[in-house]
Legacy VTK file of the C-alpha trace (Angstrom):
# vtk DataFile Version 3.0
C-alpha trace
ASCII
DATASET POLYDATA
POINTS 416 float
-95.729 73.679 -33.696
-98.959 72.681 -35.553
-99.736 69.935 -38.097
-102.510 69.221 -39.631
-102.692 65.852 -41.428
-104.426 65.221 -44.530
-105.764 61.897 -46.379
-104.401 62.338 -50.198
-106.106 60.919 -53.105
-103.461 59.091 -54.451
-105.387 58.602 -57.773
-104.464 55.957 -60.141
-104.812 57.006 -63.502
-103.661 54.913 -67.005
-100.968 52.480 -66.626
-99.140 51.597 -62.906
-95.265 52.587 -62.298
-94.014 49.561 -60.273
-90.954 51.413 -59.031
-93.216 53.510 -57.026
-95.836 51.936 -55.408
-97.849 53.385 -52.156
-97.058 51.309 -48.955
-100.324 49.924 -47.376
-100.907 50.624 -44.050
-102.549 47.596 -42.920
-101.086 48.808 -39.608
-97.846 46.429 -38.699
-95.650 49.785 -37.858
-94.021 49.473 -34.770
-96.128 51.221 -32.136
-94.503 54.274 -30.086
-95.038 56.138 -26.694
-93.768 59.166 -25.630
-92.497 60.193 -22.298
-91.128 64.110 -21.350
-88.528 63.960 -18.434
-87.525 67.953 -19.454
-85.364 69.517 -17.081
-86.345 72.777 -18.655
-89.179 75.308 -19.754
-92.592 75.727 -18.058
-95.738 73.777 -19.346
-96.177 76.066 -22.882
-92.906 75.798 -23.854
-92.288 71.876 -23.078
-95.844 71.709 -24.738
-93.966 72.439 -27.921
-91.717 70.133 -27.530
-94.178 67.318 -26.910
-96.045 67.974 -30.382
-93.002 68.663 -32.532
-91.520 64.883 -30.897
-95.082 63.750 -32.356
-95.231 65.486 -35.529
-92.042 64.260 -36.403
-92.821 60.491 -35.480
-95.853 60.714 -37.556
-94.134 62.638 -40.278
-91.912 59.827 -40.529
-94.648 57.532 -41.445
-93.331 54.546 -40.063
-94.751 54.461 -36.841
-97.997 53.976 -34.910
-97.514 57.188 -32.347
-99.414 57.272 -29.154
-100.501 61.263 -28.719
-100.981 61.074 -24.924
-99.024 62.986 -22.993
-96.879 61.172 -20.512
-94.447 62.825 -18.067
-91.777 61.189 -15.719
-88.264 61.475 -14.196
-85.397 60.521 -17.057
-84.304 57.249 -14.659
-87.748 56.225 -13.748
-89.313 52.651 -14.159
-91.053 51.639 -16.896
-94.806 51.876 -16.502
-96.198 48.560 -16.877
-99.338 49.925 -18.495
-97.207 50.701 -21.221
-96.747 47.197 -22.446
-99.082 47.138 -24.975
-96.538 49.235 -27.249
-93.682 48.221 -29.062
-91.406 50.862 -28.355
-90.981 54.233 -25.778
-89.286 56.945 -26.941
-88.389 58.901 -23.536
-86.784 62.499 -24.001
-85.078 65.388 -21.844
-84.235 69.232 -22.504
-81.754 70.388 -20.353
-80.386 73.742 -20.111
-76.869 74.274 -20.253
-74.796 77.883 -20.274
-75.786 81.207 -21.923
-77.721 80.010 -24.842
-76.743 76.165 -24.785
-79.884 73.593 -24.898
-79.252 69.926 -25.066
-81.544 67.171 -25.250
-81.152 63.520 -24.259
-83.140 60.817 -25.460
-83.453 57.176 -24.596
-85.459 54.400 -26.519
-86.627 51.465 -24.789
-87.797 48.044 -26.230
-91.014 47.796 -24.221
-91.285 43.910 -25.065
-87.850 42.891 -23.548
-88.645 45.998 -20.746
-84.696 46.896 -21.680
-83.155 50.048 -22.993
-81.778 49.634 -26.220
-79.656 53.382 -27.511
-79.139 56.766 -25.527
-78.305 59.641 -27.307
-77.580 63.273 -26.221
-77.288 66.361 -28.688
-76.840 70.293 -28.060
-77.199 73.377 -29.549
-75.580 77.268 -28.634
-78.665 78.806 -29.459
-81.803 77.550 -28.207
-83.977 78.852 -30.998
-83.051 75.934 -33.084
-84.373 73.234 -30.805
-86.521 71.817 -33.546
-83.564 70.627 -35.091
-82.559 68.134 -32.221
-85.731 66.832 -31.928
-85.613 66.330 -36.007
-81.842 64.700 -35.545
-83.359 62.288 -32.310
-86.184 61.497 -34.563
-84.111 60.725 -37.521
-81.698 58.378 -35.309
-84.569 56.707 -33.842
-85.860 55.852 -37.174
-82.572 55.039 -38.681
-82.071 52.776 -35.371
-84.965 50.758 -36.230
-83.590 50.271 -40.068
-86.628 52.339 -41.120
-86.549 54.244 -44.862
-84.417 57.596 -44.551
-86.063 60.520 -43.192
-82.755 62.870 -43.688
-84.259 65.041 -45.228
-86.473 66.538 -41.814
-82.810 68.241 -40.574
-82.624 70.341 -43.970
-83.065 73.777 -44.316
-86.107 75.398 -46.025
-85.828 78.688 -47.500
-88.570 80.838 -48.619
-89.970 84.449 -49.825
-92.835 85.861 -47.813
-94.460 88.915 -48.691
-94.344 91.465 -46.022
-96.298 94.167 -47.704
-96.853 95.534 -51.066
-93.532 95.575 -53.359
-91.536 93.791 -50.459
-90.823 90.537 -49.515
-87.861 88.937 -47.172
-86.234 85.663 -46.857
-86.317 83.401 -44.498
-84.689 80.424 -43.666
-86.777 77.917 -41.755
-87.345 74.135 -40.448
-89.624 72.077 -42.145
-92.495 72.677 -39.643
-91.717 76.533 -39.540
-91.192 76.223 -35.806
-87.642 77.683 -36.112
-87.529 80.686 -38.928
-84.715 83.474 -39.635
-85.066 86.237 -41.594
-81.722 86.399 -43.480
-82.747 89.161 -46.372
-84.840 92.127 -45.822
-85.614 95.423 -47.761
-87.017 95.319 -51.144
-88.890 92.927 -53.270
-86.545 89.642 -52.472
-88.332 87.055 -54.493
-87.630 83.219 -55.712
-84.565 82.045 -53.466
-83.130 78.838 -54.492
-80.510 76.840 -52.655
-76.604 77.269 -54.414
-75.493 74.174 -53.278
-76.011 70.803 -51.476
-74.778 71.546 -48.533
-77.263 74.550 -47.963
-74.241 77.211 -47.314
-75.905 79.730 -49.789
-79.055 80.941 -51.813
-79.281 82.405 -55.120
-82.066 84.676 -55.138
-83.927 87.824 -57.371
-83.865 91.399 -56.407
-86.520 93.454 -58.027
-85.876 96.892 -58.874
-85.381 98.863 -62.378
-83.642 95.986 -63.641
-83.911 92.694 -61.515
-80.671 91.189 -60.535
-79.571 88.017 -59.167
-77.803 87.708 -56.337
-75.796 84.771 -54.051
-76.022 85.091 -50.556
-73.738 83.011 -47.905
-76.729 82.404 -45.260
-73.524 81.869 -42.648
-70.931 84.684 -43.166
-73.971 87.250 -44.467
-72.068 87.986 -47.499
-73.723 88.921 -50.976
-72.770 89.141 -54.349
-74.363 90.185 -57.781
-73.943 87.123 -59.775
-76.280 89.074 -63.450
-78.830 91.241 -64.238
-81.113 91.125 -67.204
-84.165 93.490 -68.564
-87.547 91.692 -67.883
-87.720 88.578 -65.912
-84.444 86.771 -63.957
-85.145 83.834 -61.978
-82.966 80.911 -60.895
-84.570 77.849 -61.408
-82.225 74.815 -60.447
-78.749 74.724 -60.014
-76.878 71.486 -61.420
-75.108 69.180 -58.246
-71.732 70.527 -58.768
-72.981 73.774 -58.178
-71.214 75.332 -61.029
-74.168 75.530 -64.017
-77.948 77.584 -63.337
-80.566 76.927 -65.428
-81.746 80.927 -65.566
-85.444 82.148 -66.670
-84.272 85.463 -68.734
-86.527 88.268 -71.160
-83.516 90.137 -72.540
-85.558 90.711 -75.852
-89.083 90.713 -74.037
-90.155 87.454 -74.107
-89.078 84.346 -71.464
-86.621 81.971 -72.139
-84.155 79.286 -70.257
-81.084 79.983 -70.229
-77.944 78.005 -68.666
-75.148 80.166 -66.662
-71.724 78.681 -65.962
-70.956 80.543 -62.505
-67.090 79.947 -63.715
-67.100 81.806 -66.940
-69.851 83.834 -66.544
-71.396 82.645 -70.040
-74.606 81.768 -71.002
-76.069 79.772 -73.405
-79.642 79.880 -74.737
-81.771 76.787 -74.389
-85.021 77.701 -75.419
-86.237 79.400 -78.457
-89.811 80.219 -78.712
-91.682 83.201 -79.627
-94.113 82.754 -76.383
-93.234 81.956 -72.565
-90.632 79.049 -71.862
-90.203 79.590 -67.968
-89.253 77.605 -64.583
-86.551 75.156 -66.261
-85.397 71.816 -63.845
-82.432 69.561 -64.438
-83.689 65.910 -64.849
-81.641 62.358 -63.559
-78.503 63.126 -65.031
-78.773 66.724 -66.233
-78.943 66.019 -69.702
-82.535 66.488 -70.236
-84.419 69.541 -68.339
-88.422 70.028 -68.472
-89.511 73.535 -68.260
-93.316 75.543 -68.483
-94.163 76.651 -71.947
-97.577 78.401 -73.435
-96.700 76.557 -76.711
-100.197 75.071 -76.596
-101.695 78.001 -76.004
-101.774 77.588 -72.320
-99.361 77.028 -69.731
-97.808 73.114 -69.959
-94.944 70.784 -69.127
-92.417 70.294 -71.756
-89.106 68.233 -71.942
-85.921 68.715 -74.196
-82.541 67.581 -74.755
-79.977 70.223 -73.644
-77.858 71.292 -76.942
-80.731 70.089 -79.328
-83.777 71.929 -80.479
-86.608 69.437 -80.237
-89.066 69.653 -77.829
-91.252 67.409 -76.539
-94.641 67.629 -74.605
-94.618 65.470 -71.486
-97.942 66.216 -69.373
-101.516 65.544 -70.948
-103.743 66.316 -68.300
-104.844 69.990 -67.558
-105.044 73.392 -69.181
-103.005 75.257 -67.407
-99.710 73.368 -65.619
-97.830 76.095 -64.567
-95.027 74.919 -61.959
-92.665 71.575 -61.977
-90.381 69.562 -60.134
-88.212 67.074 -61.180
-86.346 64.068 -59.582
-85.153 61.184 -62.174
-87.590 59.701 -64.037
-90.523 61.391 -62.131
-91.878 64.894 -62.199
-94.667 66.718 -59.824
-96.577 69.474 -61.310
-99.196 72.100 -60.438
-102.687 71.992 -62.493
-105.342 74.485 -62.804
-108.675 72.662 -61.905
-110.933 75.392 -62.458
-111.528 78.385 -64.255
-113.685 80.975 -61.833
-113.436 84.732 -62.701
-115.116 85.933 -59.744
-113.632 83.000 -56.724
-110.037 81.290 -55.865
-109.135 78.105 -58.448
-108.284 75.050 -57.743
-104.732 73.714 -58.342
-103.920 70.320 -57.520
-100.558 68.229 -57.506
-99.512 65.381 -59.979
-96.956 63.006 -60.214
-96.149 61.729 -63.698
-93.313 59.877 -65.249
-91.219 60.519 -67.960
-90.575 56.853 -68.752
-94.173 55.674 -69.085
-98.043 57.041 -68.879
-98.188 56.656 -65.061
-100.021 59.504 -63.351
-101.227 60.121 -59.812
-103.022 63.105 -58.327
-101.661 64.218 -55.139
-103.728 66.767 -53.474
-107.578 66.875 -54.008
-108.603 70.561 -53.648
-107.299 73.926 -52.602
-104.719 76.280 -54.484
-101.301 74.102 -54.251
-98.180 75.815 -55.620
-94.921 75.630 -55.888
-94.072 71.671 -55.485
-90.600 70.631 -54.587
-89.027 66.894 -54.344
-86.779 66.017 -51.869
-83.407 64.893 -52.010
-84.182 61.339 -52.113
-87.453 61.729 -54.161
-89.717 60.146 -51.712
-91.172 63.342 -50.331
-92.824 66.148 -51.820
-92.739 69.813 -50.750
-95.182 72.796 -51.771
-97.275 75.696 -50.699
-100.928 75.848 -50.134
-102.202 79.288 -50.249
-105.761 79.871 -47.911
-107.357 83.063 -47.412
-104.326 85.623 -46.823
-102.087 83.405 -45.696
-99.946 80.027 -46.474
-99.032 76.701 -45.469
-96.405 74.599 -46.121
-97.362 71.051 -47.202
-95.662 67.595 -46.833
-96.286 64.670 -48.760
-95.146 61.315 -48.062
-95.374 59.536 -51.388
-94.361 56.195 -50.674
-97.169 56.317 -47.756
-99.890 58.665 -48.935
-99.663 60.433 -46.427
-99.768 64.197 -46.006
-99.022 67.254 -42.960
-99.481 70.956 -43.436
-97.587 73.525 -41.441
-99.610 77.009 -41.477
-97.344 80.136 -41.611
-99.521 82.503 -39.431
-100.483 86.267 -41.278
-98.051 85.899 -43.928
-98.197 84.738 -47.652
-94.979 82.235 -49.041
-94.332 83.433 -52.386
-91.587 80.754 -53.117
-89.692 77.993 -51.776
-86.994 75.710 -51.894
-86.155 72.569 -49.867
LINES 1 417
416 0 1 2 3 4 5 6 7 8 9 10 11 12 13 14 15 16 17 18 19 20 21 22 23 24 25 26 27 28 29 30 31 32 33 34 35 36 37 38 39 40 41 42 43 44 45 46 47 48 49 50 51 52 53 54 55 56 57 58 59 60 61 62 63 64 65 66 67 68 69 70 71 72 73 74 75 76 77 78 79 80 81 82 83 84 85 86 87 88 89 90 91 92 93 94 95 96 97 98 99 100 101 102 103 104 105 106 107 108 109 110 111 112 113 114 115 116 117 118 119 120 121 122 123 124 125 126 127 128 129 130 131 132 133 134 135 136 137 138 139 140 141 142 143 144 145 146 147 148 149 150 151 152 153 154 155 156 157 158 159 160 161 162 163 164 165 166 167 168 169 170 171 172 173 174 175 176 177 178 179 180 181 182 183 184 185 186 187 188 189 190 191 192 193 194 195 196 197 198 199 200 201 202 203 204 205 206 207 208 209 210 211 212 213 214 215 216 217 218 219 220 221 222 223 224 225 226 227 228 229 230 231 232 233 234 235 236 237 238 239 240 241 242 243 244 245 246 247 248 249 250 251 252 253 254 255 256 257 258 259 260 261 262 263 264 265 266 267 268 269 270 271 272 273 274 275 276 277 278 279 280 281 282 283 284 285 286 287 288 289 290 291 292 293 294 295 296 297 298 299 300 301 302 303 304 305 306 307 308 309 310 311 312 313 314 315 316 317 318 319 320 321 322 323 324 325 326 327 328 329 330 331 332 333 334 335 336 337 338 339 340 341 342 343 344 345 346 347 348 349 350 351 352 353 354 355 356 357 358 359 360 361 362 363 364 365 366 367 368 369 370 371 372 373 374 375 376 377 378 379 380 381 382 383 384 385 386 387 388 389 390 391 392 393 394 395 396 397 398 399 400 401 402 403 404 405 406 407 408 409 410 411 412 413 414 415
């Protein structure tokens, strides 16, 4: 697993919003050293384990992490030279029967020179070892009563281009260390988690007519949901999983529809002669945000479900073409340049629906498809460069970001 820390600009424009403040890293964070006691794998494999442990601890933004590689037996005495740090995170990978793999973790308080807890984890498929590490770091973080980082153990689903008119759908961990192709053959795009437990996805398959399918990632069963002329994308799912926000263009121009899974009925939510796409529920789901070209360029608007009135939400930028919502906050993509002969810059911004708060989250490059974590404290996005992509994670309260490259592939879209 390779990761790159990026420093965020965190620009504060207009009024501040007291409910979301950047934690100043004056470094009173606890310091952590790591020791590898693994009994499985050669040095190349053990190096992967070690880098992933370091990466997870750093991505929490809760620790000062010593990235020096150290090894020892699992039951060895504590090295006196480590006493300058606060905690020791010692781990051991062990081989089991078949493809089974075990991870043991013992954490020490170096001030008292005592073990404070010990946990063991296992997976039946060794390829899923990143999730052992993610869970171990989540538990260590929880033991120290830090803000939750449960999002680390969630799947990411994305569509990646493989060749012209071909795209596969892949399930991965957030670092892209674990990846499993679940759908291939044809142009499969815009995957969206169908439920909060991540048991299934919706995705669009492009052919003569676009078709929206549901796919269960555990059973492999697939069923057709709806088809439409023109455009068809599922952009959001209600918390109870019973309603979908769809972009459809049965009459030529795309509009927003709400589709009821149980009844199969759809309700048109926008009535504009131009382009309305990419709707997201906000807060209590009585309102939606979406992208529209009502001003002559893509921008973000908000409306109440069941009413015709539409309100402009974003007053910055001239090409704001993607968005994600969590409670009263919205993160969106804005084009910052207009160059016909080279790549343009697309940055991410965070705004509040209840004030004029705005904050820039990225500084350069092509940053697209932002998605909030379930707790609203992190944002995942796609960063495109050259002919490949990376997944980016921004820790909003800590003003830190990380990139996880996907070598050799370009990502079409993601969901988290």
